[in-house]
C-alpha positions as CSV (number, residue, x, y, z in Angstrom):
1,M,137.1,85.7,64.1
2,S,138.5,85.1,67.6
3,T,136.4,85.7,70.6
4,R,138.9,88.3,71.8
5,R,138.8,90.2,68.5
6,R,135.0,90.1,68.4
7,T,134.9,91.5,72.0
8,L,137.3,94.3,71.1
9,L,135.2,95.3,68.0
10,Q,132.0,95.2,70.0
11,G,133.5,97.4,72.7
12,A,134.8,99.8,70.1
13,A,131.4,100.1,68.5
14,A,129.7,100.7,71.8
15,F,132.3,103.4,72.7
16,A,131.7,105.1,69.3
17,A,128.0,105.1,69.9
18,L,128.3,106.9,73.3
19,P,128.3,110.5,71.8
20,L,125.3,109.6,69.7
21,L,123.5,108.3,72.7
22,A,124.4,111.4,74.7
23,R,123.2,113.7,71.9
24,A,119.9,111.8,71.7
25,Q,119.3,112.1,75.4
26,G,120.3,115.7,75.3
27,T,117.4,116.5,72.8
28,W,114.8,115.5,75.4
29,P,112.2,116.9,75.2
30,N,111.6,117.5,71.5
31,K,107.8,117.1,71.5
32,P,104.8,117.8,73.8
33,I,104.7,116.0,77.1
34,R,101.5,114.4,78.4
35,V,100.6,114.5,82.1
36,I,97.6,112.2,82.8
37,V,95.4,113.3,85.7
38,P,93.2,110.3,86.8
39,F,90.4,112.6,88.0
40,T,87.9,114.9,86.4
41,P,88.8,118.6,85.9
42,G,88.3,120.9,88.8
43,G,90.0,119.2,91.8
44,T,93.2,120.0,93.5
45,T,95.3,117.4,91.6
46,D,94.0,118.8,88.3
47,F,94.8,122.3,89.5
48,V,98.3,121.4,90.6
49,A,99.1,119.5,87.5
50,R,98.0,122.4,85.3
51,L,99.7,125.0,87.4
52,V,103.0,123.2,87.5
53,G,102.6,122.1,83.8
54,V,102.5,125.7,82.7
55,E,105.8,126.4,84.5
56,L,107.4,123.2,83.1
57,S,106.4,124.3,79.6
58,K,108.5,127.4,80.0
59,T,111.6,125.7,81.2
60,L,111.4,122.6,79.1
61,G,110.5,124.5,75.9
62,Q,107.7,122.1,75.0
63,P,103.9,122.1,75.7
64,V,102.9,120.1,78.8
65,I,99.4,118.8,78.1
66,V,97.1,117.7,80.9
67,D,95.0,114.7,79.9
68,N,92.1,113.9,82.3
69,K,91.3,110.2,82.5
70,P,89.0,109.6,85.5
71,G,87.3,106.5,86.6
72,A,87.7,103.2,88.6
73,G,89.2,105.0,91.6
74,T,92.0,106.4,89.4
75,V,93.0,103.0,88.0
76,I,92.1,103.9,84.4
77,G,94.4,106.9,84.3
78,V,97.2,105.3,86.2
79,D,97.0,102.2,84.0
80,A,97.2,104.3,80.8
81,A,100.5,105.7,82.1
82,A,101.9,102.4,83.2
83,K,101.3,101.0,79.7
84,A,102.7,104.0,77.9
85,A,106.1,104.0,76.2
86,P,108.9,104.8,78.7
87,D,110.3,107.5,76.5
88,G,109.8,110.5,78.8
89,Y,106.7,111.9,77.2
90,T,104.0,110.4,79.4
91,F,103.7,111.0,83.1
92,V,100.8,110.6,85.6
93,C,99.9,113.0,88.4
94,A,98.9,110.4,91.0
95,A,97.4,110.9,94.4
96,N,96.6,109.0,97.6
97,S,94.6,106.4,95.8
98,F,97.7,105.2,93.9
99,T,99.0,103.9,97.2
100,A,95.6,102.7,98.6
101,N,94.7,100.7,95.5
102,Q,97.6,98.2,96.1
103,T,95.7,96.9,99.1
104,L,92.1,97.9,98.1
105,I,91.9,96.3,94.6
106,R,92.7,92.6,94.3
107,K,93.4,92.6,90.6
108,L,95.1,95.8,89.5
109,P,96.0,95.9,85.8
110,Y,99.4,97.2,86.7
111,D,102.0,96.6,89.4
112,T,102.2,99.6,91.7
113,Q,105.8,99.1,92.5
114,K,107.2,97.6,89.2
115,D,105.3,99.4,86.4
116,L,105.8,103.0,87.5
117,R,108.6,104.9,89.0
118,P,108.4,108.0,91.3
119,V,109.5,111.3,89.8
120,A,108.5,114.1,92.1
121,L,106.1,115.0,94.9
122,M,104.3,118.3,94.3
123,G,101.6,119.4,96.7
124,M,99.4,118.5,99.7
125,S,96.0,119.9,100.7
126,E,94.4,119.5,104.1
127,H,91.0,118.0,104.4
128,V,87.8,119.4,106.0
129,L,84.7,117.4,106.8
130,A,81.7,119.4,105.5
131,T,78.0,119.0,105.3
132,H,75.1,120.6,103.5
133,P,73.3,123.2,105.6
134,A,69.9,121.4,105.1
135,S,71.3,118.4,107.0
136,D,71.3,120.4,110.3
137,L,74.6,118.8,111.2
138,K,77.0,121.3,112.7
139,T,79.2,119.2,114.9
140,L,80.4,115.6,115.2
141,A,77.9,115.2,118.1
142,D,75.1,116.1,115.7
143,L,76.4,113.6,113.2
144,R,76.6,110.8,115.8
145,N,73.1,111.4,117.0
146,A,71.6,111.6,113.5
147,A,73.4,108.5,112.3
148,K,72.4,106.5,115.4
149,A,68.8,107.6,115.1
150,K,68.6,106.5,111.4
151,P,71.3,104.0,110.5
152,G,72.2,103.7,106.9
153,T,70.4,106.9,105.8
154,L,73.2,109.4,105.9
155,S,75.8,109.3,103.1
156,F,79.3,110.5,102.4
157,A,80.7,111.3,99.0
158,S,84.3,110.7,97.8
159,F,86.5,111.3,94.8
160,G,86.2,107.6,94.0
161,N,86.9,104.2,95.6
162,G,90.3,104.1,97.3
163,T,90.8,107.9,97.3
164,S,91.7,109.8,100.4
165,A,88.2,111.1,100.8
166,H,86.8,107.5,100.8
167,L,89.3,106.1,103.3
168,S,88.8,109.2,105.6
169,G,85.1,108.4,105.6
170,E,85.8,104.8,106.5
171,M,88.1,106.0,109.4
172,L,85.2,108.2,110.6
173,K,82.8,105.2,110.5
174,L,85.3,103.0,112.4
175,Q,86.1,105.6,115.1
176,M,82.5,106.7,115.7
177,G,80.8,103.4,115.1
178,L,78.5,104.9,112.4
179,D,76.4,103.2,109.7
180,I,76.7,105.7,106.8
181,V,76.7,105.0,103.1
182,H,79.7,105.7,100.8
183,V,78.9,107.3,97.4
184,P,82.0,107.3,95.1
185,Y,82.4,109.8,92.2
186,K,84.9,110.3,89.4
187,G,86.7,113.1,91.1
188,Q,86.1,115.8,93.6
189,G,84.4,118.2,91.1
190,P,81.2,116.1,90.6
191,A,81.2,115.0,94.3
192,L,81.3,118.6,95.5
193,T,78.5,119.5,93.0
194,D,76.2,116.9,94.6
195,L,77.2,117.9,98.1
196,L,76.3,121.5,97.3
197,G,73.0,120.3,95.9
198,G,72.2,118.3,99.0
199,Q,72.3,114.9,97.2
200,V,74.8,113.6,99.7
201,T,75.1,114.4,103.4
202,M,78.8,115.0,103.9
203,M,82.2,114.7,102.4
204,F,85.9,115.0,103.3
205,G,87.4,117.4,100.8
206,N,90.3,119.6,100.0
207,W,90.3,122.9,101.8
208,P,91.1,125.0,98.7
209,E,87.9,123.9,96.9
210,F,85.7,124.0,100.0
211,R,86.9,127.3,101.5
212,S,84.6,129.7,99.6
213,H,81.6,127.5,100.0
214,I,82.1,127.3,103.8
215,Q,82.8,131.0,104.1
216,N,79.6,131.9,102.2
217,G,77.4,129.4,104.1
218,K,76.7,127.0,101.3
219,L,78.5,124.3,103.3
220,V,79.0,123.7,107.1
221,A,82.5,122.6,108.3
222,L,82.2,119.9,111.0
223,G,86.0,120.0,111.5
224,M,89.5,120.0,110.0
225,A,91.2,116.6,109.6
226,T,94.5,117.9,111.0
227,A,96.6,117.3,114.1
228,Q,96.4,121.0,115.1
229,R,94.3,123.8,113.9
230,S,95.1,124.6,110.3
231,Q,97.0,127.8,109.5
232,Y,94.6,128.1,106.6
233,A,91.4,127.7,108.7
234,P,92.3,128.6,112.3
235,V,88.7,129.3,113.4
236,I,87.5,125.8,112.5
237,P,88.0,123.2,115.2
238,T,89.8,119.9,114.4
239,L,88.1,116.6,114.4
240,A,90.6,115.6,117.1
241,E,89.3,118.4,119.4
242,Q,85.9,116.7,119.1
243,G,87.2,113.3,120.1
244,V,87.8,111.8,116.7
245,P,91.5,112.1,115.8
246,I,91.5,111.7,112.0
247,E,94.3,113.2,109.9
248,S,93.6,113.3,106.2
249,N,94.8,115.1,103.2
250,S,95.3,114.9,99.5
251,W,98.8,114.8,98.0
252,N,99.9,114.6,94.4
253,G,103.0,113.7,92.6
254,L,104.4,112.7,89.2
255,L,105.2,109.1,88.2
256,A,106.6,107.8,85.0
257,P,106.4,104.4,83.3
258,A,109.0,102.0,84.5
259,G,112.0,102.1,82.1
260,T,111.9,105.8,81.7
261,P,115.6,106.9,81.5
262,D,117.2,108.0,84.7
263,A,118.4,111.2,83.0
264,V,114.8,112.1,82.1
265,V,113.5,111.4,85.6
266,Q,116.3,113.5,87.2
267,R,115.7,116.4,84.8
268,M,111.9,116.3,85.3
269,N,112.4,116.2,89.1
270,A,114.7,119.2,89.0
271,E,112.3,121.2,86.8
272,V,109.3,120.3,89.1
273,N,111.2,121.4,92.1
274,R,112.2,124.6,90.3
275,A,108.6,125.3,89.5
276,L,107.5,124.7,93.1
277,A,110.0,127.2,94.4
278,G,109.2,129.8,91.8
279,P,107.0,132.8,92.5
280,V,104.0,131.7,90.4
281,V,103.5,128.4,92.1
282,T,104.5,129.6,95.5
283,E,101.9,132.4,95.4
284,A,99.2,130.1,94.0
285,F,99.8,127.5,96.7
286,H,99.8,130.1,99.4
287,K,96.5,131.5,98.3
288,G,95.0,128.1,97.7
289,G,96.1,126.6,101.0
290,I,98.4,124.0,99.4
291,A,101.7,122.9,100.9
292,S,104.7,122.3,98.7
293,L,106.3,118.8,98.9
294,S,109.4,119.2,96.8
295,G,112.1,116.6,97.1
296,T,114.0,113.9,95.3
297,P,112.6,110.8,93.5
298,E,114.0,108.7,96.3
299,R,112.1,110.7,98.9
300,F,108.9,110.2,96.9
301,A,109.6,106.5,96.7
302,A,110.0,106.3,100.5
303,F,106.8,108.4,100.9
304,I,104.9,106.0,98.7
305,Q,105.9,103.0,100.9
306,G,104.7,104.8,104.0
307,E,101.4,105.6,102.4
308,I,100.9,102.0,101.2
309,A,101.4,100.8,104.8
310,K,99.1,103.5,106.3
311,Y,96.2,102.9,103.9
312,G,96.6,99.2,103.9
313,D,96.0,99.2,107.7
314,V,92.8,101.2,107.3
315,I,91.5,99.0,104.4
316,R,92.1,95.8,106.4
317,K,90.5,97.1,109.6
318,A,87.4,98.3,107.7
319,N,87.4,95.1,105.5
320,I,87.0,97.2,102.3
321,Q,87.2,95.3,99.1
322,V,86.8,96.5,95.5
323,E,87.1,94.3,92.5
324,G,89.5,95.6,89.9
């Protein structure tokens, strides 16, 4: 058979297969979709994933199942997603640690930029720095005096190594010249439990989960980690007002294994944005103090690059290293 004839036949076969391919893509999704959350249940990322997941189930016509896989500063959950089949049925709801880990952990089991692709940003929660009442710390001045008096005795909890709460604590140490001990947990839920029990001194945490505890006196707010006073907590002074300009928050967004079809990524992005704009999520975000971060996959990709640079700078200045 001539080369020309073979090429024509191959082209004809490919053309004939196009309708079949289109129909196959058009059937997505035809089974449950898994969203991995690399934290324990109870934190903001888990809340957002479940809230948006319910709305996605309605529009996609398939169950969206949240699968909590905490540990190793979110590496365990993210790695599970990176190694999943790129068929549009596995996503991961990543957070700040996804971008920090590229600099923080020397040997990641996945490539942050090659093994996963951005799908959609979802929400962002402002951070508050809070202490247990028994610590008698009510301001940053109190914290500075106590830490200077007894170096290495105060502690700060975090959601895990490389998470926003961890790096915020490191920024606090750098800017105030403090010697305080980092205590990582597998998510905000267990960290908050120990803070409420007085097992740790302080913690940067998401305002939605801390609000009620601060309002009922179970925790004391030292300050909001925002540029200006928060619309959600206008009576609480910022850390910047007290001479320590730290801006910190927790964001979350969906990523898919590299190789996931463009059509699936675009459809999922559109459905996430639709959910974020809908009344159920809008009301829940407003009540919870969560800002919507809807946008395109390209916007999320650019956002990730900015976060990698920001956290990389903090990690290098604080000389933080975690073996992965």
